[in-house]
C-alpha positions as CSV (number, residue, x, y, z in Angstrom):
1,M,-33.3,-12.8,-11.6
2,A,-31.1,-14.8,-14.0
3,P,-27.8,-16.3,-12.9
4,L,-24.5,-15.0,-14.2
5,K,-24.0,-15.6,-17.9
6,S,-20.9,-16.1,-20.0
7,T,-20.7,-16.1,-23.7
8,Q,-19.2,-19.5,-23.4
9,A,-21.3,-22.4,-22.2
10,P,-20.2,-23.7,-18.8
11,V,-18.0,-26.7,-19.0
12,D,-18.6,-29.5,-16.5
13,V,-15.7,-30.6,-14.4
14,S,-14.8,-34.2,-15.3
15,S,-14.8,-36.9,-12.6
16,D,-11.1,-37.5,-12.9
17,E,-10.4,-33.8,-12.4
18,S,-12.6,-33.6,-9.3
19,T,-10.6,-36.3,-7.7
20,S,-7.2,-35.0,-8.7
21,S,-4.8,-33.9,-6.0
22,L,-4.0,-30.3,-5.4
23,E,-0.5,-30.8,-6.8
24,A,-1.9,-32.2,-10.0
25,I,-4.3,-29.3,-10.3
26,R,-1.6,-26.8,-9.9
27,E,0.6,-28.6,-12.4
28,R,-2.0,-28.6,-15.1
29,A,-2.9,-25.0,-14.3
30,S,0.7,-24.0,-15.1
31,R,0.4,-25.5,-18.6
32,R,-3.1,-24.3,-19.5
33,R,-5.9,-22.2,-18.2
34,K,-8.6,-24.3,-16.7
35,T,-12.2,-24.3,-17.9
36,G,-15.3,-24.7,-15.7
37,I,-18.4,-23.0,-14.4
38,F,-16.4,-19.7,-13.9
39,D,-14.6,-19.8,-17.2
40,G,-14.4,-16.3,-18.7
41,F,-14.9,-14.4,-15.4
42,K,-12.5,-12.3,-13.4
43,I,-13.0,-12.8,-9.7
44,C,-11.7,-10.5,-6.9
45,I,-11.6,-11.3,-3.2
46,I,-11.7,-8.3,-0.9
47,S,-9.4,-9.5,1.8
48,V,-11.1,-7.7,4.8
49,K,-12.5,-10.1,7.4
50,F,-11.0,-13.1,5.5
51,K,-8.3,-15.2,7.1
52,P,-5.2,-15.7,4.8
53,Q,-6.0,-19.5,4.7
54,E,-9.5,-18.7,3.5
55,I,-8.2,-16.5,0.7
56,G,-5.8,-19.2,-0.4
57,E,-8.5,-21.8,-0.5
58,L,-11.0,-19.6,-2.3
59,T,-8.3,-18.7,-4.9
60,D,-7.5,-22.4,-5.5
61,V,-11.2,-23.2,-6.0
62,C,-11.8,-20.2,-8.3
63,E,-8.9,-21.1,-10.5
64,E,-9.7,-24.8,-10.5
65,H,-13.1,-24.0,-11.9
66,G,-11.9,-21.7,-14.6
67,G,-12.0,-18.3,-12.9
68,R,-9.2,-15.8,-13.3
69,M,-8.2,-14.0,-10.1
70,E,-8.1,-10.2,-10.3
71,A,-6.5,-7.9,-7.7
72,N,-8.6,-4.9,-8.7
73,A,-12.3,-5.0,-7.7
74,D,-13.1,-2.4,-10.3
75,A,-11.8,-4.7,-13.1
76,A,-13.5,-7.9,-11.8
77,D,-16.8,-9.4,-12.8
78,I,-17.5,-11.2,-9.5
79,V,-16.4,-9.6,-6.2
80,L,-16.4,-11.9,-3.1
81,T,-16.6,-10.0,0.2
82,K,-17.6,-10.4,3.8
83,I,-18.2,-6.6,4.0
84,G,-21.8,-5.8,4.8
85,T,-22.1,-2.0,4.6
86,R,-21.9,0.5,1.8
87,A,-19.4,2.8,3.6
88,R,-17.0,0.0,4.2
89,L,-17.3,-1.4,0.6
90,E,-16.6,2.0,-0.9
91,R,-13.1,1.8,0.6
92,H,-12.4,-0.9,-2.0
93,I,-14.7,-0.2,-4.9
94,A,-16.7,2.8,-6.0
95,W,-20.4,2.4,-5.5
96,E,-21.2,3.1,-9.1
97,A,-18.7,0.4,-10.1
98,A,-20.1,-2.1,-7.6
99,Q,-23.6,-1.6,-9.1
100,M,-22.3,-2.9,-12.4
101,R,-20.8,-6.0,-10.9
102,V,-21.8,-9.0,-8.9
103,V,-20.8,-8.3,-5.3
104,V,-21.6,-11.4,-3.2
105,G,-20.6,-13.3,-0.2
106,P,-18.2,-16.3,-0.5
107,E,-21.2,-18.7,-0.1
108,Y,-22.2,-17.9,-3.7
109,L,-18.9,-19.4,-4.9
110,T,-19.2,-22.6,-2.8
111,D,-22.9,-23.1,-3.7
112,C,-22.3,-22.7,-7.4
113,I,-19.5,-25.3,-7.2
114,Q,-21.7,-27.7,-5.2
115,Q,-24.4,-27.6,-7.8
116,N,-22.0,-27.3,-10.7
117,K,-23.8,-24.4,-12.3
118,L,-24.1,-20.6,-12.1
119,L,-26.8,-19.7,-9.6
120,D,-29.1,-16.7,-9.3
121,C,-27.0,-14.3,-7.3
122,T,-29.8,-12.2,-5.8
123,P,-29.9,-14.1,-2.4
124,Y,-26.1,-13.8,-2.1
125,V,-25.8,-10.0,-2.5
126,A,-23.3,-8.8,0.1
127,V,-24.6,-5.2,0.7
128,D,-28.1,-3.8,0.9
129,G,-28.9,-1.6,-2.0
130,L,-26.9,-3.4,-4.6
131,V,-28.9,-5.0,-7.4
132,P,-26.8,-7.4,-9.5
133,P,-27.1,-7.1,-13.2
134,A,-29.1,-9.7,-14.9
135,S,-26.0,-11.1,-16.5
136,V,-22.3,-10.3,-16.8
137,P,-20.9,-10.6,-20.3
138,K,-17.6,-12.4,-20.7
139,P,-14.9,-9.8,-20.2
140,S,-12.8,-8.6,-23.1
141,R,-9.4,-10.1,-23.4
142,S,-6.4,-8.2,-22.1
143,P,-4.3,-6.2,-24.5
144,K,-1.8,-8.4,-26.3
145,K,1.3,-9.3,-24.3
146,G,0.2,-7.0,-21.5
147,L,0.7,-3.8,-23.5
148,G,-1.2,-0.8,-22.3
149,T,-2.0,2.5,-23.8
150,K,0.5,5.3,-23.5
151,N,-0.9,6.7,-20.3
152,S,-2.5,3.6,-18.8
153,P,-1.1,1.2,-16.3
154,I,0.3,-2.0,-17.8
155,E,-1.9,-5.0,-17.0
156,L,-0.1,-7.7,-15.0
157,S,0.2,-10.9,-17.1
158,D,1.6,-14.4,-16.9
159,S,2.7,-14.2,-20.5
160,E,6.0,-15.9,-21.0
161,S,6.9,-13.5,-23.8
162,F,6.3,-10.3,-21.9
163,D,7.9,-7.4,-23.7
164,A,10.1,-5.5,-21.2
165,A,10.2,-2.5,-23.5
166,A,6.5,-2.1,-23.0
167,L,6.8,-1.2,-19.3
168,P,6.2,2.6,-18.9
169,R,9.0,4.7,-17.4
170,Y,6.8,6.3,-14.7
171,C,5.7,4.2,-11.7
172,C,2.3,5.9,-11.7
173,Q,1.6,4.3,-15.1
174,R,2.2,0.8,-13.8
175,Q,0.5,-1.8,-11.7
176,T,2.9,-3.0,-9.0
177,P,1.7,-5.6,-6.6
178,L,2.7,-6.0,-2.9
179,V,4.3,-9.4,-3.5
180,C,6.0,-10.1,-6.8
181,K,7.6,-13.1,-8.4
182,N,11.2,-11.9,-7.9
183,S,11.0,-10.9,-4.3
184,E,14.2,-12.7,-3.3
185,L,16.3,-10.9,-5.9
186,I,14.7,-7.6,-5.0
187,A,15.4,-8.1,-1.3
188,Q,19.2,-8.3,-2.1
189,L,19.1,-5.4,-4.5
190,A,17.2,-3.4,-1.8
191,M,20.0,-4.1,0.7
192,I,22.6,-2.6,-1.7
193,R,20.3,0.4,-2.3
194,Q,20.0,0.8,1.5
195,N,23.8,0.9,1.9
196,R,24.1,3.6,-0.8
197,W,21.5,5.7,1.1
198,L,23.2,5.1,4.5
199,E,26.5,6.2,3.1
200,G,25.1,9.4,1.6
201,D,25.2,8.5,-2.0
202,D,21.7,9.6,-2.7
203,M,22.0,9.6,-6.5
204,K,23.0,5.9,-6.6
205,A,20.4,5.1,-4.1
206,L,17.7,6.6,-6.3
207,A,19.1,4.8,-9.3
208,H,18.8,1.5,-7.4
209,S,15.2,2.4,-6.3
210,R,14.2,3.0,-9.9
211,A,15.7,-0.3,-11.0
212,I,14.0,-2.1,-8.2
213,A,10.6,-0.5,-9.0
214,S,10.9,-1.7,-12.7
215,I,11.8,-5.3,-11.7
216,K,9.0,-5.3,-9.1
217,A,6.5,-4.4,-11.8
218,F,7.9,-7.1,-14.2
219,P,5.1,-9.8,-14.1
220,N,7.2,-13.0,-14.7
221,K,9.8,-14.9,-12.8
222,I,13.2,-13.7,-14.3
223,E,15.2,-16.6,-15.8
224,T,17.6,-14.8,-18.1
225,I,18.9,-11.2,-18.2
226,E,17.8,-10.9,-21.8
227,E,14.2,-10.8,-20.5
228,I,14.8,-7.5,-18.6
229,E,17.5,-5.8,-20.7
230,K,14.9,-3.3,-22.0
231,L,13.3,-2.5,-18.6
232,P,13.3,1.2,-17.8
233,Y,16.2,2.2,-15.5
234,V,17.8,-1.3,-15.5
235,G,21.3,-0.5,-16.5
236,K,24.5,-2.5,-16.9
237,S,25.4,-2.7,-13.2
238,T,21.9,-4.0,-12.3
239,L,22.0,-6.5,-15.1
240,N,25.4,-7.8,-13.8
241,R,23.9,-8.2,-10.3
242,V,20.9,-10.0,-11.7
243,S,23.1,-12.3,-13.7
244,E,25.2,-13.0,-10.6
245,F,22.0,-13.8,-8.7
246,L,20.7,-16.1,-11.4
247,G,24.0,-18.0,-11.6
248,R,24.8,-18.2,-7.9
249,G,21.5,-17.8,-6.1
250,F,22.8,-14.7,-4.3
251,I,24.6,-11.4,-4.8
252,E,28.0,-11.2,-3.2
253,E,27.8,-7.6,-2.2
254,A,24.5,-8.2,-0.4
255,R,25.9,-11.3,1.4
256,H,28.9,-9.1,2.5
257,L,26.6,-6.4,3.9
258,E,24.7,-9.0,6.0
259,K,27.9,-9.5,8.0
260,N,29.2,-5.9,7.8
261,E,29.2,-4.2,11.3
262,R,29.1,-0.6,9.9
263,F,26.1,-1.4,7.7
264,Q,24.3,-3.0,10.6
265,V,24.9,-0.1,13.0
266,L,23.8,2.5,10.5
267,S,20.7,0.5,9.7
268,D,19.8,0.1,13.4
269,F,20.4,3.8,14.2
270,T,18.2,5.0,11.3
271,T,15.3,3.1,12.7
272,V,15.1,5.6,15.6
273,Y,12.9,8.5,14.9
274,G,15.1,11.6,14.6
275,I,18.2,9.9,13.4
276,G,19.0,10.0,9.6
277,P,22.0,8.7,7.7
278,V,24.1,11.9,8.4
279,K,23.6,11.8,12.1
280,A,24.0,8.0,12.2
281,R,27.4,8.3,10.5
282,A,28.4,11.1,12.9
283,F,27.6,8.8,15.9
284,L,29.7,6.0,14.4
285,H,32.6,8.4,13.9
286,Q,32.4,9.1,17.6
287,N,32.6,5.4,18.3
288,I,28.9,5.3,19.4
289,K,27.8,1.9,18.1
290,T,25.0,0.6,20.3
291,F,21.6,1.8,21.6
292,G,23.1,1.9,25.0
293,D,25.8,4.2,23.8
294,L,23.1,6.4,22.3
295,E,21.1,6.5,25.6
296,R,24.2,7.6,27.5
297,Y,25.0,10.3,24.9
298,Y,21.5,11.9,25.2
299,R,21.4,11.5,29.0
300,R,24.7,13.5,29.1
301,Q,23.1,16.1,26.9
302,L,20.0,16.3,29.2
303,M,22.1,16.7,32.3
304,S,24.3,19.4,30.7
305,G,21.2,21.5,29.9
306,K,22.1,21.6,26.2
307,D,19.1,21.2,23.8
308,T,17.2,19.4,26.5
309,E,13.9,19.2,24.6
310,N,15.6,17.3,21.7
311,A,17.5,15.1,24.1
312,Q,14.3,14.1,26.0
313,G,12.6,13.5,22.7
314,M,15.4,11.2,21.6
315,L,15.4,9.3,24.9
316,N,11.6,8.8,24.5
317,S,12.2,7.4,21.0
318,L,15.0,5.1,22.2
319,A,12.8,3.9,25.1
320,A,10.0,3.0,22.6
321,R,12.2,1.3,20.0
322,E,11.4,-2.2,21.0
323,D,7.7,-1.6,20.8
324,F,8.1,0.2,17.5
325,R,9.8,-2.9,16.1
326,V,6.7,-5.0,16.6
327,K,4.5,-4.8,13.5
328,I,0.9,-3.5,13.8
329,S,-1.9,-5.8,12.6
330,R,-4.7,-4.6,10.3
331,A,-7.1,-5.2,13.1
332,E,-5.2,-2.8,15.5
333,V,-4.9,-0.2,12.7
334,E,-8.7,-0.3,12.2
335,E,-9.3,-0.1,16.0
336,V,-7.2,3.1,16.2
337,A,-9.1,4.5,13.3
338,R,-12.4,3.8,15.0
339,I,-11.2,5.6,18.1
340,I,-10.1,8.6,16.0
341,A,-13.5,8.7,14.1
342,N,-15.5,8.6,17.4
343,E,-13.4,11.4,18.9
344,L,-13.8,13.6,15.8
345,E,-17.6,13.0,15.9
346,I,-17.6,14.3,19.5
347,I,-15.5,17.4,18.5
348,Q,-17.7,18.2,15.5
349,P,-20.0,16.0,13.4
350,G,-19.2,15.6,9.7
351,F,-15.6,14.5,9.6
352,I,-14.4,12.0,7.1
353,H,-11.1,10.0,7.2
354,T,-9.0,7.5,5.3
355,I,-6.4,5.1,6.6
356,T,-3.4,5.5,4.3
357,G,0.2,4.2,4.2
358,G,1.0,0.5,3.9
359,Y,-2.4,-0.5,5.3
360,R,-4.1,1.0,2.3
361,R,-1.7,-0.6,-0.1
362,G,-2.7,-4.0,1.3
363,K,0.0,-4.8,3.8
364,E,-1.1,-7.3,6.5
365,E,1.2,-5.5,9.0
366,S,2.4,-1.9,9.3
367,N,5.2,-0.1,11.0
368,D,3.0,2.9,11.9
369,I,-0.5,4.2,11.4
370,D,-1.3,7.1,9.0
371,I,-4.8,8.7,9.1
372,V,-5.8,11.6,6.9
373,F,-9.0,13.4,7.8
374,S,-11.1,16.3,6.7
375,H,-14.6,17.8,7.1
376,K,-17.4,17.4,4.7
377,E,-18.1,21.1,4.7
378,I,-15.6,23.5,3.0
379,G,-14.0,25.7,5.5
380,H,-14.8,23.5,8.5
381,G,-12.6,21.4,10.7
382,R,-9.5,23.5,11.0
383,G,-8.3,23.4,14.6
384,A,-9.9,20.0,15.2
385,L,-6.4,18.4,15.2
386,Q,-5.3,20.2,18.3
387,S,-8.6,19.3,20.1
388,L,-8.2,15.7,19.0
389,V,-4.7,15.5,20.4
390,S,-5.7,17.1,23.6
391,R,-8.6,14.7,24.1
392,L,-6.4,11.6,23.4
393,K,-3.7,12.9,25.8
394,A,-6.3,13.4,28.5
395,Q,-7.4,9.8,28.1
396,G,-3.8,8.6,28.2
397,I,-3.9,7.2,24.7
398,I,-1.3,9.7,23.4
399,T,1.8,9.4,25.6
400,H,3.7,12.2,23.8
401,T,3.9,14.0,20.5
402,L,7.0,14.3,18.3
403,P,8.0,17.6,16.7
404,A,5.7,17.6,13.6
405,T,2.6,19.6,14.6
406,S,2.4,21.5,11.4
407,F,3.3,20.4,7.9
408,R,4.2,21.7,4.5
409,T,5.7,19.4,1.9
410,P,9.3,20.5,1.3
411,G,9.6,22.5,-1.9
412,S,5.9,23.3,-2.0
413,M,5.0,26.4,-3.9
414,K,4.7,29.9,-2.4
415,A,1.0,30.1,-3.4
416,Y,0.0,28.0,-0.4
417,T,-1.7,30.0,2.3
418,K,-2.1,29.1,5.9
419,E,-5.7,28.2,5.3
420,K,-4.8,25.6,2.7
421,A,-1.8,24.1,4.4
422,L,-2.0,20.7,6.0
423,E,-1.9,20.2,9.8
424,R,0.0,17.3,11.1
425,A,0.6,15.7,14.5
426,L,3.1,12.8,14.9
427,C,2.1,11.0,18.1
428,V,3.1,8.0,20.2
429,I,0.0,6.2,21.4
430,K,-0.8,3.2,23.6
431,L,-4.3,1.8,23.6
432,P,-5.9,0.7,26.8
433,D,-5.2,-3.0,27.7
434,D,-8.9,-3.6,28.3
435,S,-10.2,-2.0,25.2
436,P,-13.3,-3.9,24.1
437,S,-13.0,-2.7,20.5
438,F,-11.2,-5.8,19.2
439,P,-10.6,-9.2,20.8
440,Y,-7.3,-9.8,19.2
441,N,-5.3,-9.1,22.3
442,V,-6.3,-12.5,23.8
443,S,-2.8,-13.3,25.0
444,G,-3.1,-10.8,27.8
445,Q,0.1,-9.1,26.8
446,P,0.2,-5.3,27.5
447,R,-0.4,-3.0,24.6
448,K,2.6,-1.7,22.6
449,L,3.5,1.8,21.9
450,R,2.6,2.8,18.4
451,R,3.4,5.7,16.1
452,L,0.4,7.5,14.8
453,D,0.5,10.2,12.1
454,L,-2.6,12.4,12.1
455,I,-3.0,14.7,9.1
456,F,-5.8,17.2,8.6
457,A,-6.4,18.5,5.1
458,P,-9.0,21.0,3.9
459,L,-11.7,19.4,1.8
460,E,-10.4,21.0,-1.4
461,T,-7.1,19.1,-1.1
462,Y,-8.2,16.1,0.9
463,W,-7.8,13.6,-1.9
464,C,-4.4,14.9,-2.8
465,A,-3.4,14.2,0.8
466,V,-4.9,10.8,0.7
467,V,-2.9,9.9,-2.5
468,G,0.2,11.5,-1.1
469,W,0.2,9.6,2.2
470,T,-0.8,6.3,0.6
471,G,2.5,5.9,-1.1
472,S,4.6,4.1,-2.1
473,I,7.7,6.4,-2.1
474,M,8.6,5.8,-5.8
475,F,5.0,5.9,-6.9
476,E,4.7,9.4,-5.3
477,R,8.0,10.5,-6.7
478,D,7.0,9.6,-10.2
479,L,3.6,11.1,-9.8
480,R,5.2,14.4,-9.0
481,S,7.6,14.0,-12.0
482,W,4.7,13.2,-14.3
483,C,3.0,16.4,-13.3
484,K,6.1,18.5,-13.8
485,D,7.4,16.8,-17.0
486,K,4.1,16.3,-18.8
487,L,1.6,18.8,-17.5
488,Q,3.4,21.7,-15.9
489,Y,1.5,21.0,-12.7
490,K,2.9,20.9,-9.2
491,F,1.5,18.0,-7.1
492,D,2.1,17.1,-3.5
493,S,0.0,16.1,-0.5
494,S,-1.0,19.8,-0.1
495,G,-2.7,20.0,-3.4
496,L,-2.5,20.2,-7.2
497,I,-1.2,23.5,-8.4
498,R,-1.1,24.9,-12.0
499,R,2.4,26.4,-12.4
500,S,1.4,29.0,-14.9
501,D,-0.8,31.0,-12.5
502,L,-0.2,29.1,-9.1
503,Q,-3.9,28.3,-8.9
504,C,-5.0,25.3,-6.8
505,I,-7.1,22.9,-8.9
506,P,-10.0,21.4,-6.8
507,V,-9.9,17.6,-6.7
508,H,-13.1,15.8,-5.9
509,S,-12.0,12.2,-5.5
510,E,-8.9,10.1,-5.9
511,R,-10.1,8.9,-9.4
512,H,-10.7,12.6,-10.3
513,L,-7.1,13.3,-9.6
514,F,-5.9,10.6,-11.9
515,Q,-8.3,11.9,-14.5
516,L,-7.0,15.4,-14.2
517,L,-3.5,14.1,-14.7
518,G,-4.4,12.1,-17.8
519,L,-3.6,8.8,-16.0
520,S,-5.6,5.6,-15.8
521,Y,-6.5,4.9,-12.2
522,V,-4.1,2.6,-10.3
523,P,-5.7,1.2,-7.2
524,P,-3.7,1.5,-3.9
525,H,-2.8,-2.2,-3.6
526,L,-1.0,-1.9,-7.0
527,R,1.2,1.1,-6.0
528,N,3.8,-1.0,-4.1
529,C,6.8,0.2,-6.1
530,D,9.3,0.0,-3.2
531,Y,10.7,-3.0,-1.3
């Protein structure tokens, strides 16, 4: 089999370049795109099983030898992965797409560089059953200045002259990475947005969320306010704050909030499950300002016999708050998913599942774990959630459940029947200390309590549930708005409904949903529209 081919002849790396320092390489890279054996190719690294340091080193090497890093495996020419099975690979790239690309282990990259030429990729194929194409043509250039088609996501670009007016108004039309080039600015804007939400000014909080989403999708480091004047939803007040940040390095209102007791108390209280902004403000009005005050309040309720079930639930939430503050690694999320999959297989073979939430959007650490599952056979699987919860309780993995055992998205249309509604269990779990599934708990520390959201969806609406629970919040909000404004559909996690006759439209895959909505597919790791 022939090695990879590019329409440009490979360019040898000069001796002075090979001995240059990393700093010099990066400096030159900022002025011009490098050429080398990977010139003309887009390269994607699927991060699973790679350490962050490995990803950084591979990225440096790829760019040093002319490659262009691509976040979306579907858009890459070369995909580097340590995944060895088809089922695991299909979480990141469709099998049909993988067959049209070179999907290899990282050794291919290093061996090509050592020999300074593109090698035959057959011995490096990562997954059995994949046959690399004989050659990969040089990819077509990106649309000029990052402009997309009317309904397609805008391609991220390093162009210095990016046209802010080209950014689509709907988040579901954009590519928004997890980490952007204006993260410090966004963090301060998000603090102001958080304060508006805590104080009950939902309209202003939403306006701030929209502005933040636009700035997060802006591909360049902001240096002047003129660059972003035409961004959707970025109004005069946001421009003034951006101008202040550019001039002073901070926003005064955000700095004030960092020291504001009321803001801190409201922020802390709303991290407790069951306490929203309204209840948090009510507590503050009663001079309840600490978690200790909250515990005493709910213990008095429990002793008085008033609403004892809610009081006990709140005491459980308060007792777990320190554990809940500890982030959950991707390894632990995957460990929980394996346990769930094994239990479902015992209950009834044929279940499928997807880990959603921040994990699916590429976060290294999560606040909780969201798993959507269904059965491969239409009409099968309903009732399995109750059996699953019972089995996990009997094993001591689920310590208690929170009041969310059934679910219907607020505002969902009346056409939904009980058979098509989602089932949901919000659980608090604690894995066994001696679990052999993953060796990451080497410190000998006891396991932490974790929040686990289990969602069963009928097969007809499974992919709607997957998209709905993947997030982010603003991406989902705009996806619903797009359906309502452009298509006269109703979309939520329970399904896609045609408003004219209230009929549920079957969705066969995540990509199929985007196709039905007239949108280009946006992969999960580019749906990070919130801070």
